[in-house]
Phi, psi and omega in degrees: 000134183273158173058043176281134181226170176232138180232137173250126183230142175240118185253127179243162182124208175271086187232004174243142181078015182232011180082020184293319181296317178295321177298313180299317179296315179300315179298316181296316180296317178300325184267355179075031182266142175262153175146208183204164176219145177206156173281147174251157182297336182276004179096356178272174175237132181253137182224138170232125185221149182224138179170189177300139185305317182293329177285322176297323176300317177296320178301314179297323177297319178296320179296326178300326179281314180067179176288167187306322184275354182274163172220102181279122178270318184200149171233117175267125187242135176231112180277140181224168174287144178297144178233354175054036182264353179238149174230131185079184180227120187241154171265118177272139178275138182282000000 
């Protein structure tokens, strides 16, 4: 598959206790993205995902909306080279 990328994202706002990690996992599984999501101690949510760049762009757009009870304030994105170290998409426990 061409143009595989990896993205590290930090999502801030009302994103804990609202189903955001499950939402991110559902979106990733639907789109065939590999990676993980976890809560951070500062109230943000951290995500690392890998897949075709255009699908990751769609994934990030979905994250901007989030689940109904969330309010995303900002997503900081850092693009990286793919490393193929993850399979599937998991919720990591904090």
